[in-house]
A tleap script that builds the chain and sets N, CA, C and O, in Angstrom:
source leaprc.protein.ff14SB
mol = sequence {
  NMET PHE ALA LYS LEU LEU ILE ILE ILE ILE
  VAL ALA GLY CYS THR ALA ALA THR LEU LEU
  VAL ASN ARG GLN HIE ARG ILE ASP THR ALA
  HIE GLU ILE ALA GLY LEU HIE ALA ARG ILE
  VAL ASP HIE GLU GLN ASN LEU TRP ARG LEU
  ARG GLN GLU ILE ALA SER ARG SER ARG PRO
  GLU ASP ILE ARG ARG ALA LEU GLN SER PHE
  ASP ARG HIE TRP VAL SER LEU PRO ASN ARG
  SER ARG LEU ARG GLU PRO ARG PRO GLU ILE
  ARG LEU ALA THR GLY GLY ASP PHE ARG ILE
  ARG ASP ALA ARG TYR GLU ALA ASP ASP ALA
  ILE ASP GLU HIE ASP LEU GLY CGLY
}
set mol.1.N position { -55.989 95.100 -47.887 }
set mol.1.CA position { -54.452 95.298 -47.207 }
set mol.1.C position { -53.418 94.452 -47.925 }
set mol.1.O position { -52.260 94.860 -48.013 }
set mol.2.N position { -53.797 93.270 -48.451 }
set mol.2.CA position { -52.819 92.207 -48.724 }
set mol.2.C position { -52.487 92.414 -50.061 }
set mol.2.O position { -51.362 92.133 -50.473 }
set mol.3.N position { -53.381 92.891 -50.800 }
set mol.3.CA position { -53.039 93.140 -52.506 }
set mol.3.C position { -52.227 94.346 -52.360 }
set mol.3.O position { -51.340 94.549 -53.189 }
set mol.4.N position { -52.460 95.318 -51.232 }
set mol.4.CA position { -51.454 96.603 -51.453 }
set mol.4.C position { -49.821 96.197 -51.037 }
set mol.4.O position { -48.818 96.476 -51.695 }
set mol.5.N position { -49.879 95.567 -49.941 }
set mol.5.CA position { -48.599 94.523 -49.476 }
set mol.5.C position { -48.047 93.959 -50.719 }
set mol.5.O position { -46.848 94.160 -50.912 }
set mol.6.N position { -48.725 93.274 -51.615 }
set mol.6.CA position { -48.296 92.469 -52.635 }
set mol.6.C position { -47.712 93.305 -53.500 }
set mol.6.O position { -46.570 93.140 -53.929 }
set mol.7.N position { -48.465 94.249 -53.803 }
set mol.7.CA position { -48.127 95.167 -55.060 }
set mol.7.C position { -46.759 95.998 -54.785 }
set mol.7.O position { -45.931 96.313 -55.640 }
set mol.8.N position { -46.715 96.272 -53.437 }
set mol.8.CA position { -45.470 97.167 -52.510 }
set mol.8.C position { -44.402 96.350 -52.851 }
set mol.8.O position { -43.404 96.864 -53.357 }
set mol.9.N position { -44.470 94.916 -52.610 }
set mol.9.CA position { -43.465 94.131 -52.541 }
set mol.9.C position { -42.924 93.635 -54.091 }
set mol.9.O position { -41.777 93.261 -54.332 }
set mol.10.N position { -43.766 93.706 -54.832 }
set mol.10.CA position { -43.588 93.332 -56.577 }
set mol.10.C position { -42.916 94.537 -57.060 }
set mol.10.O position { -41.903 94.449 -57.754 }
set mol.11.N position { -43.481 95.770 -56.694 }
set mol.11.CA position { -42.796 96.688 -57.391 }
set mol.11.C position { -41.554 97.349 -56.808 }
set mol.11.O position { -40.873 98.138 -57.462 }
set mol.12.N position { -41.254 96.957 -55.408 }
set mol.12.CA position { -40.007 96.960 -54.920 }
set mol.12.C position { -38.750 95.961 -55.408 }
set mol.12.O position { -37.570 96.263 -55.582 }
set mol.13.N position { -39.464 94.574 -55.579 }
set mol.13.CA position { -38.464 93.953 -56.326 }
set mol.13.C position { -38.329 93.950 -57.699 }
set mol.13.O position { -37.313 93.381 -58.096 }
set mol.14.N position { -39.036 94.407 -58.520 }
set mol.14.CA position { -38.868 94.811 -60.131 }
set mol.14.C position { -37.827 96.203 -60.149 }
set mol.14.O position { -37.027 96.492 -61.039 }
set mol.15.N position { -38.134 97.047 -58.739 }
set mol.15.CA position { -37.079 98.081 -58.855 }
set mol.15.C position { -35.563 97.789 -58.533 }
set mol.15.O position { -34.538 98.349 -58.923 }
set mol.16.N position { -35.777 96.688 -57.661 }
set mol.16.CA position { -34.378 96.375 -57.492 }
set mol.16.C position { -33.654 95.825 -58.237 }
set mol.16.O position { -32.450 96.081 -58.263 }
set mol.17.N position { -34.492 94.522 -59.387 }
set mol.17.CA position { -33.920 94.088 -60.077 }
set mol.17.C position { -33.502 95.029 -61.400 }
set mol.17.O position { -32.467 94.982 -62.065 }
set mol.18.N position { -34.408 95.705 -61.515 }
set mol.18.CA position { -33.998 97.040 -62.755 }
set mol.18.C position { -32.511 97.700 -62.213 }
set mol.18.O position { -31.523 97.779 -62.944 }
set mol.19.N position { -32.541 98.068 -61.069 }
set mol.19.CA position { -31.288 98.586 -60.432 }
set mol.19.C position { -30.006 97.857 -60.502 }
set mol.19.O position { -28.888 98.347 -60.659 }
set mol.20.N position { -30.362 96.493 -60.349 }
set mol.20.CA position { -29.117 95.629 -60.491 }
set mol.20.C position { -28.576 95.572 -62.077 }
set mol.20.O position { -27.403 95.699 -62.428 }
set mol.21.N position { -29.426 95.409 -62.712 }
set mol.21.CA position { -29.593 95.410 -64.538 }
set mol.21.C position { -28.692 96.591 -64.871 }
set mol.21.O position { -27.612 96.529 -65.458 }
set mol.22.N position { -29.335 97.734 -64.381 }
set mol.22.CA position { -28.354 99.046 -64.471 }
set mol.22.C position { -26.708 98.978 -64.331 }
set mol.22.O position { -25.799 99.135 -65.146 }
set mol.23.N position { -26.747 98.677 -62.937 }
set mol.23.CA position { -25.504 98.476 -62.278 }
set mol.23.C position { -24.625 97.545 -63.224 }
set mol.23.O position { -23.585 97.934 -63.756 }
set mol.24.N position { -25.179 96.239 -63.374 }
set mol.24.CA position { -24.323 95.381 -64.336 }
set mol.24.C position { -23.815 95.981 -65.708 }
set mol.24.O position { -22.686 95.756 -66.142 }
set mol.25.N position { -24.875 96.865 -66.433 }
set mol.25.CA position { -24.580 97.159 -67.735 }
set mol.25.C position { -23.309 98.429 -67.730 }
set mol.25.O position { -22.579 98.631 -68.700 }
set mol.26.N position { -23.233 99.248 -66.352 }
set mol.26.CA position { -22.515 99.968 -66.223 }
set mol.26.C position { -20.947 99.293 -65.761 }
set mol.26.O position { -19.835 99.655 -66.145 }
set mol.27.N position { -21.241 98.402 -64.988 }
set mol.27.CA position { -19.807 97.391 -65.024 }
set mol.27.C position { -19.194 97.007 -66.566 }
set mol.27.O position { -18.072 97.227 -67.022 }
set mol.28.N position { -20.212 96.437 -67.103 }
set mol.28.CA position { -19.887 95.844 -68.348 }
set mol.28.C position { -19.153 96.806 -69.435 }
set mol.28.O position { -18.202 96.550 -70.173 }
set mol.29.N position { -20.003 98.140 -69.269 }
set mol.29.CA position { -19.313 99.274 -70.186 }
set mol.29.C position { -18.063 99.928 -69.639 }
set mol.29.O position { -17.356 100.539 -70.441 }
set mol.30.N position { -17.716 99.871 -68.383 }
set mol.30.CA position { -16.277 100.023 -67.766 }
set mol.30.C position { -15.553 99.257 -68.291 }
set mol.30.O position { -14.477 99.574 -68.798 }
set mol.31.N position { -16.058 98.037 -68.255 }
set mol.31.CA position { -14.667 96.937 -68.565 }
set mol.31.C position { -14.511 96.780 -69.846 }
set mol.31.O position { -13.578 96.125 -70.312 }
set mol.32.N position { -15.360 97.331 -70.520 }
set mol.32.CA position { -15.143 97.267 -72.508 }
set mol.32.C position { -14.255 98.373 -72.868 }
set mol.32.O position { -13.428 98.293 -73.776 }
set mol.33.N position { -14.496 99.710 -71.925 }
set mol.33.CA position { -13.769 100.887 -72.122 }
set mol.33.C position { -12.378 100.820 -71.440 }
set mol.33.O position { -11.585 101.639 -71.905 }
set mol.34.N position { -11.876 99.999 -70.398 }
set mol.34.CA position { -10.579 99.707 -70.100 }
set mol.34.C position { -10.152 98.683 -71.113 }
set mol.34.O position { -8.927 98.600 -71.190 }
set mol.35.N position { -10.873 97.812 -71.979 }
set mol.35.CA position { -10.069 96.926 -72.805 }
set mol.35.C position { -9.668 97.552 -73.697 }
set mol.35.O position { -8.476 97.600 -74.002 }
set mol.36.N position { -10.852 98.329 -74.462 }
set mol.36.CA position { -10.404 99.387 -75.583 }
set mol.36.C position { -9.267 100.359 -75.370 }
set mol.36.O position { -8.546 100.753 -76.287 }
set mol.37.N position { -9.144 100.738 -74.058 }
set mol.37.CA position { -7.762 101.674 -73.784 }
set mol.37.C position { -6.735 100.657 -73.846 }
set mol.37.O position { -5.709 100.881 -74.489 }
set mol.38.N position { -6.865 99.843 -73.398 }
set mol.38.CA position { -5.329 98.745 -73.476 }
set mol.38.C position { -4.827 98.808 -74.761 }
set mol.38.O position { -3.734 99.232 -75.138 }
set mol.39.N position { -6.120 98.147 -75.653 }
set mol.39.CA position { -5.778 98.056 -77.051 }
set mol.39.C position { -5.189 99.479 -77.747 }
set mol.39.O position { -4.389 99.441 -78.682 }
set mol.40.N position { -5.660 100.656 -77.201 }
set mol.40.CA position { -5.259 101.695 -77.905 }
set mol.40.C position { -3.808 102.085 -77.625 }
set mol.40.O position { -3.012 102.643 -78.382 }
set mol.41.N position { -3.643 101.668 -76.377 }
set mol.41.CA position { -2.120 101.835 -75.609 }
set mol.41.C position { -1.176 100.899 -76.713 }
set mol.41.O position { -0.381 101.486 -77.447 }
set mol.42.N position { -1.321 99.440 -76.771 }
set mol.42.CA position { -0.634 98.603 -77.354 }
set mol.42.C position { -0.581 99.096 -78.823 }
set mol.42.O position { 0.547 99.031 -79.311 }
set mol.43.N position { -1.462 99.529 -79.555 }
set mol.43.CA position { -1.209 100.193 -81.006 }
set mol.43.C position { -0.330 101.308 -80.826 }
set mol.43.O position { 0.757 101.350 -81.403 }
set mol.44.N position { -0.685 102.108 -80.151 }
set mol.44.CA position { 0.182 103.387 -79.842 }
set mol.44.C position { 1.828 103.182 -79.504 }
set mol.44.O position { 2.685 103.996 -79.848 }
set mol.45.N position { 2.090 101.968 -78.782 }
set mol.45.CA position { 3.241 101.388 -78.389 }
set mol.45.C position { 4.042 100.719 -79.960 }
set mol.45.O position { 5.144 101.073 -80.380 }
set mol.46.N position { 3.246 99.832 -80.519 }
set mol.46.CA position { 3.440 99.297 -81.798 }
set mol.46.C position { 3.936 100.418 -82.700 }
set mol.46.O position { 5.062 100.233 -83.162 }
set mol.47.N position { 3.357 101.471 -83.018 }
set mol.47.CA position { 3.126 102.364 -83.857 }
set mol.47.C position { 4.686 103.503 -83.504 }
set mol.47.O position { 5.311 104.084 -84.391 }
set mol.48.N position { 4.915 103.548 -82.441 }
set mol.48.CA position { 6.235 104.151 -81.960 }
set mol.48.C position { 7.167 103.231 -82.217 }
set mol.48.O position { 8.224 103.703 -82.638 }
set mol.49.N position { 7.116 101.981 -82.092 }
set mol.49.CA position { 8.196 101.061 -82.514 }
set mol.49.C position { 8.514 101.219 -83.598 }
set mol.49.O position { 9.661 101.583 -83.854 }
set mol.50.N position { 7.416 100.951 -84.753 }
set mol.50.CA position { 7.595 101.063 -85.928 }
set mol.50.C position { 8.228 102.528 -86.593 }
set mol.50.O position { 8.868 102.617 -87.641 }
set mol.51.N position { 7.939 103.382 -85.878 }
set mol.51.CA position { 8.357 104.587 -86.175 }
set mol.51.C position { 9.915 104.690 -85.843 }
set mol.51.O position { 10.654 105.376 -86.549 }
set mol.52.N position { 10.377 103.986 -84.751 }
set mol.52.CA position { 11.790 104.033 -84.210 }
set mol.52.C position { 12.598 103.083 -85.188 }
set mol.52.O position { 13.738 103.379 -85.546 }
set mol.53.N position { 12.081 102.155 -85.522 }
set mol.53.CA position { 12.583 101.240 -86.624 }
set mol.53.C position { 12.789 101.627 -87.786 }
set mol.53.O position { 13.730 101.101 -88.380 }
set mol.54.N position { 12.035 102.596 -88.436 }
set mol.54.CA position { 11.903 103.125 -89.866 }
set mol.54.C position { 13.068 104.201 -89.655 }
set mol.54.O position { 14.010 104.230 -90.447 }
set mol.55.N position { 12.979 105.187 -88.449 }
set mol.55.CA position { 13.893 106.194 -88.438 }
set mol.55.C position { 15.528 105.411 -88.243 }
set mol.55.O position { 16.549 105.886 -88.741 }
set mol.56.N position { 15.490 104.304 -87.523 }
set mol.56.CA position { 17.016 103.901 -87.603 }
set mol.56.C position { 17.475 103.179 -89.037 }
set mol.56.O position { 18.613 103.250 -89.502 }
set mol.57.N position { 16.403 102.502 -89.612 }
set mol.57.CA position { 16.794 101.949 -90.756 }
set mol.57.C position { 16.990 103.188 -91.997 }
set mol.57.O position { 17.622 102.939 -93.024 }
set mol.58.N position { 16.482 104.271 -91.791 }
set mol.58.CA position { 16.809 105.075 -93.065 }
set mol.58.C position { 17.754 106.138 -92.846 }
set mol.58.O position { 17.307 107.095 -92.214 }
set mol.59.N position { 18.913 106.197 -93.206 }
set mol.59.CA position { 19.803 106.887 -92.903 }
set mol.59.C position { 19.933 108.156 -93.824 }
set mol.59.O position { 19.451 107.921 -94.932 }
set mol.60.N position { 20.436 109.426 -93.703 }
set mol.60.CA position { 20.036 110.267 -94.734 }
set mol.60.C position { 20.790 110.128 -95.878 }
set mol.60.O position { 20.109 110.238 -96.898 }
set mol.61.N position { 22.099 109.900 -96.082 }
set mol.61.CA position { 22.874 109.568 -97.251 }
set mol.61.C position { 22.081 108.597 -97.956 }
set mol.61.O position { 21.783 108.915 -99.107 }
set mol.62.N position { 21.671 107.490 -97.536 }
set mol.62.CA position { 21.128 106.375 -98.237 }
set mol.62.C position { 19.756 107.118 -98.811 }
set mol.62.O position { 19.443 106.858 -99.973 }
set mol.63.N position { 18.972 107.980 -98.089 }
set mol.63.CA position { 17.912 108.649 -98.572 }
set mol.63.C position { 18.382 109.553 -100.051 }
set mol.63.O position { 17.632 109.567 -101.028 }
set mol.64.N position { 19.504 110.167 -100.041 }
set mol.64.CA position { 20.191 111.156 -100.981 }
set mol.64.C position { 20.638 110.552 -102.127 }
set mol.64.O position { 20.760 111.151 -103.195 }
set mol.65.N position { 20.978 108.978 -101.895 }
set mol.65.CA position { 21.565 108.289 -102.871 }
set mol.65.C position { 20.262 107.776 -103.518 }
set mol.65.O position { 20.380 107.486 -104.708 }
set mol.66.N position { 19.203 107.628 -103.041 }
set mol.66.CA position { 18.399 106.806 -103.693 }
set mol.66.C position { 17.439 108.093 -104.428 }
set mol.66.O position { 16.900 107.881 -105.515 }
set mol.67.N position { 17.319 109.159 -103.866 }
set mol.67.CA position { 16.599 110.362 -104.781 }
set mol.67.C position { 17.442 110.955 -105.766 }
set mol.67.O position { 17.018 111.801 -106.554 }
set mol.68.N position { 18.858 110.461 -105.752 }
set mol.68.CA position { 19.885 110.905 -106.815 }
set mol.68.C position { 19.683 109.842 -107.979 }
set mol.68.O position { 20.233 110.084 -109.054 }
set mol.69.N position { 18.913 108.653 -107.836 }
set mol.69.CA position { 18.842 107.593 -108.898 }
set mol.69.C position { 17.660 107.642 -109.680 }
set mol.69.O position { 17.288 106.868 -110.562 }
set mol.70.N position { 17.014 108.871 -109.137 }
set mol.70.CA position { 15.564 109.352 -109.929 }
set mol.70.C position { 16.185 110.284 -110.941 }
set mol.70.O position { 17.337 110.713 -110.882 }
set mol.71.N position { 15.140 110.596 -112.036 }
set mol.71.CA position { 15.348 111.470 -113.219 }
set mol.71.C position { 15.046 112.876 -112.650 }
set mol.71.O position { 15.601 113.850 -113.160 }
set mol.72.N position { 14.227 113.017 -111.658 }
set mol.72.CA position { 13.866 114.257 -111.565 }
set mol.72.C position { 14.738 114.857 -110.383 }
set mol.72.O position { 15.595 114.249 -109.742 }
set mol.73.N position { 14.259 116.455 -110.196 }
set mol.73.CA position { 14.996 117.044 -109.254 }
set mol.73.C position { 14.166 117.009 -107.872 }
set mol.73.O position { 13.074 117.576 -107.892 }
set mol.74.N position { 14.512 116.501 -106.879 }
set mol.74.CA position { 13.842 116.721 -105.548 }
set mol.74.C position { 14.273 117.918 -104.659 }
set mol.74.O position { 15.471 117.993 -104.387 }
set mol.75.N position { 13.494 118.787 -104.214 }
set mol.75.CA position { 13.453 119.667 -103.537 }
set mol.75.C position { 13.112 119.023 -101.760 }
set mol.75.O position { 12.151 118.287 -101.535 }
set mol.76.N position { 13.876 119.375 -100.908 }
set mol.76.CA position { 13.362 119.116 -99.602 }
set mol.76.C position { 12.497 119.948 -99.113 }
set mol.76.O position { 12.697 121.064 -99.592 }
set mol.77.N position { 11.498 119.927 -98.273 }
set mol.77.CA position { 10.455 120.448 -97.774 }
set mol.77.C position { 11.142 121.164 -96.398 }
set mol.77.O position { 11.836 120.551 -95.586 }
set mol.78.N position { 10.810 122.521 -96.329 }
set mol.78.CA position { 11.295 123.404 -95.141 }
set mol.78.C position { 10.623 123.137 -93.955 }
set mol.78.O position { 9.399 123.006 -93.939 }
set mol.79.N position { 11.362 123.038 -92.893 }
set mol.79.CA position { 10.853 122.888 -91.489 }
set mol.79.C position { 9.677 123.470 -91.038 }
set mol.79.O position { 9.527 124.690 -91.094 }
set mol.80.N position { 8.593 122.519 -90.475 }
set mol.80.CA position { 7.070 122.980 -90.418 }
set mol.80.C position { 7.152 124.088 -89.560 }
set mol.80.O position { 6.270 124.928 -89.737 }
set mol.81.N position { 8.220 124.384 -88.415 }
set mol.81.CA position { 8.059 125.470 -87.494 }
set mol.81.C position { 8.428 126.613 -88.015 }
set mol.81.O position { 8.203 127.606 -87.323 }
set mol.82.N position { 9.122 126.820 -89.424 }
set mol.82.CA position { 9.452 127.793 -89.983 }
set mol.82.C position { 7.908 128.347 -90.751 }
set mol.82.O position { 7.733 129.551 -90.934 }
set mol.83.N position { 7.026 127.484 -91.091 }
set mol.83.CA position { 5.846 127.670 -92.097 }
set mol.83.C position { 4.588 128.134 -90.927 }
set mol.83.O position { 3.467 128.349 -91.389 }
set mol.84.N position { 4.765 128.248 -89.724 }
set mol.84.CA position { 3.709 128.859 -88.726 }
set mol.84.C position { 3.670 130.355 -88.795 }
set mol.84.O position { 4.724 130.972 -88.948 }
set mol.85.N position { 2.668 130.898 -88.706 }
set mol.85.CA position { 2.621 132.137 -88.674 }
set mol.85.C position { 2.770 132.608 -86.848 }
set mol.85.O position { 2.100 132.125 -85.935 }
set mol.86.N position { 3.722 133.546 -86.744 }
set mol.86.CA position { 3.628 134.181 -85.249 }
set mol.86.C position { 2.513 134.536 -84.663 }
set mol.86.O position { 1.626 134.978 -85.394 }
set mol.87.N position { 2.295 134.451 -83.384 }
set mol.87.CA position { 0.943 134.579 -82.800 }
set mol.87.C position { 0.902 136.296 -82.484 }
set mol.87.O position { 1.903 136.980 -82.267 }
set mol.88.N position { -0.084 136.641 -82.509 }
set mol.88.CA position { -0.303 138.059 -82.376 }
set mol.88.C position { 0.114 138.496 -80.808 }
set mol.88.O position { -0.031 137.858 -79.765 }
set mol.89.N position { 0.700 139.855 -81.044 }
set mol.89.CA position { 1.503 140.129 -79.735 }
set mol.89.C position { 0.068 141.350 -78.928 }
set mol.89.O position { -0.521 142.216 -79.576 }
set mol.90.N position { -0.117 141.107 -77.744 }
set mol.90.CA position { -1.392 141.791 -77.148 }
set mol.90.C position { -0.570 142.579 -76.287 }
set mol.90.O position { 0.224 142.006 -75.540 }
set mol.91.N position { -0.679 144.058 -76.303 }
set mol.91.CA position { -0.093 144.858 -75.474 }
set mol.91.C position { -1.337 145.682 -74.975 }
set mol.91.O position { -2.187 146.079 -75.772 }
set mol.92.N position { -1.418 145.953 -73.452 }
set mol.92.CA position { -2.106 147.105 -73.064 }
set mol.92.C position { -1.531 148.391 -73.046 }
set mol.92.O position { -0.312 148.476 -72.894 }
set mol.93.N position { -2.193 149.368 -73.173 }
set mol.93.CA position { -1.851 150.987 -73.102 }
set mol.93.C position { -2.229 151.254 -71.419 }
set mol.93.O position { -2.955 150.558 -70.709 }
set mol.94.N position { -1.529 152.414 -71.078 }
set mol.94.CA position { -1.749 153.016 -69.856 }
set mol.94.C position { -3.120 153.859 -69.880 }
set mol.94.O position { -3.869 153.995 -68.913 }
set mol.95.N position { -3.278 154.306 -70.945 }
set mol.95.CA position { -3.991 155.547 -71.436 }
set mol.95.C position { -5.699 155.425 -71.394 }
set mol.95.O position { -6.406 156.421 -71.548 }
set mol.96.N position { -6.264 154.039 -71.160 }
set mol.96.CA position { -7.343 153.744 -71.265 }
set mol.96.C position { -8.048 153.076 -72.333 }
set mol.96.O position { -9.177 152.585 -72.338 }
set mol.97.N position { -6.829 153.178 -73.590 }
set mol.97.CA position { -7.209 152.228 -74.631 }
set mol.97.C position { -6.137 151.239 -74.766 }
set mol.97.O position { -4.969 151.277 -74.381 }
set mol.98.N position { -6.889 150.224 -75.484 }
set mol.98.CA position { -5.571 149.072 -75.814 }
set mol.98.C position { -5.472 148.774 -77.160 }
set mol.98.O position { -6.566 148.855 -77.720 }
set mol.99.N position { -4.549 148.456 -77.887 }
set mol.99.CA position { -4.101 147.972 -79.136 }
set mol.99.C position { -3.627 146.360 -79.151 }
set mol.99.O position { -2.705 145.952 -78.446 }
set mol.100.N position { -4.377 145.534 -80.035 }
set mol.100.CA position { -3.844 144.484 -80.431 }
set mol.100.C position { -2.860 144.650 -81.628 }
set mol.100.O position { -3.255 145.323 -82.580 }
set mol.101.N position { -1.805 144.183 -81.661 }
set mol.101.CA position { -0.901 144.305 -82.399 }
set mol.101.C position { -0.371 142.876 -82.587 }
set mol.101.O position { -0.218 142.011 -81.724 }
set mol.102.N position { -0.069 142.807 -84.200 }
set mol.102.CA position { 0.238 141.454 -84.776 }
set mol.102.C position { 1.793 141.426 -84.875 }
set mol.102.O position { 2.283 142.476 -85.291 }
set mol.103.N position { 2.568 140.531 -84.604 }
set mol.103.CA position { 3.982 140.569 -84.756 }
set mol.103.C position { 4.557 140.575 -86.071 }
set mol.103.O position { 5.740 140.821 -86.305 }
set mol.104.N position { 3.360 140.195 -87.225 }
set mol.104.CA position { 3.892 140.228 -88.429 }
set mol.104.C position { 3.815 141.534 -89.293 }
set mol.104.O position { 4.012 141.629 -90.504 }
set mol.105.N position { 3.490 142.502 -88.413 }
set mol.105.CA position { 3.212 143.982 -88.932 }
set mol.105.C position { 4.292 144.567 -88.266 }
set mol.105.O position { 5.011 143.990 -87.449 }
set mol.106.N position { 4.409 145.951 -88.706 }
set mol.106.CA position { 5.251 147.175 -87.993 }
set mol.106.C position { 4.399 147.435 -86.660 }
set mol.106.O position { 3.206 147.241 -86.428 }
set mol.107.N position { 5.600 148.021 -85.744 }
set mol.107.CA position { 4.752 148.147 -84.352 }
set mol.107.C position { 3.607 149.170 -84.549 }
set mol.107.O position { 2.521 149.043 -83.984 }
set mol.108.N position { 3.871 150.060 -85.276 }
set mol.108.CA position { 2.712 151.140 -85.464 }
set mol.108.C position { 1.600 150.797 -86.035 }
set mol.108.O position { 0.646 151.459 -85.626 }
set mol.109.N position { 1.312 149.898 -86.946 }
set mol.109.CA position { 0.179 149.345 -87.155 }
set mol.109.C position { -0.569 148.494 -86.270 }
set mol.109.O position { -0.374 147.293 -86.084 }
set mol.110.N position { -1.347 149.145 -85.801 }
set mol.110.CA position { -2.479 148.304 -85.219 }
set mol.110.C position { -3.829 147.995 -85.920 }
set mol.110.O position { -4.502 148.688 -86.683 }
set mol.111.N position { -4.058 146.499 -85.335 }
set mol.111.CA position { -5.070 145.787 -86.162 }
set mol.111.C position { -6.217 146.335 -85.401 }
set mol.111.O position { -6.986 147.032 -86.061 }
set mol.112.N position { -6.458 146.181 -84.285 }
set mol.112.CA position { -7.591 146.646 -83.861 }
set mol.112.C position { -7.611 147.798 -82.642 }
set mol.112.O position { -6.858 147.508 -81.712 }
set mol.113.N position { -8.208 148.819 -82.520 }
set mol.113.CA position { -8.198 149.625 -81.587 }
set mol.113.C position { -9.637 149.974 -80.746 }
set mol.113.O position { -10.704 150.359 -81.224 }
set mol.114.N position { -9.280 149.692 -79.271 }
set mol.114.CA position { -10.801 149.838 -78.776 }
set mol.114.C position { -10.707 151.057 -77.553 }
set mol.114.O position { -9.586 151.283 -77.100 }
set mol.115.N position { -11.451 151.553 -77.215 }
set mol.115.CA position { -11.728 152.543 -76.147 }
set mol.115.C position { -12.323 152.175 -75.048 }
set mol.115.O position { -13.521 151.892 -75.041 }
set mol.116.N position { -11.465 152.126 -73.830 }
set mol.116.CA position { -12.262 151.493 -72.740 }
set mol.116.C position { -12.913 152.505 -71.636 }
set mol.116.O position { -13.408 152.241 -70.540 }
set mol.117.N position { -12.750 153.706 -72.277 }
set mol.117.CA position { -13.640 154.823 -71.294 }
set mol.117.C position { -12.954 155.193 -70.493 }
set mol.117.O position { -13.690 155.543 -69.570 }
set mol.118.N position { -11.532 155.422 -70.120 }
set mol.118.CA position { -10.650 155.288 -68.924 }
set mol.118.C position { -10.469 156.772 -69.247 }
set mol.118.O position { -9.732 157.470 -68.552 }
savepdb mol mol.pdb
quit
């Protein structure tokens, strides 16, 4: 009887010690994540500060003057928003079929047509 009680106490003590170690690892990991998050925020703030400084120091007329000093002909890039393709337009018909239309094509050019059985 004494041996069983001793084994139960030892197992309970080992389980408690294991749970405490596991809890401490979780706390350490959470602390490390919080520290890394703070470092990321600091780096992002530094990056935005540098971007603002670059933008304030580079005036368009200075850039044009510097580009004219080169022998090559430089062409400005178009705005990125103009390079994006329009999203497809989805319209549902009332007759039981639907058509998926793309805004890049004419309204009569259906890309895909399905019958819903209605």
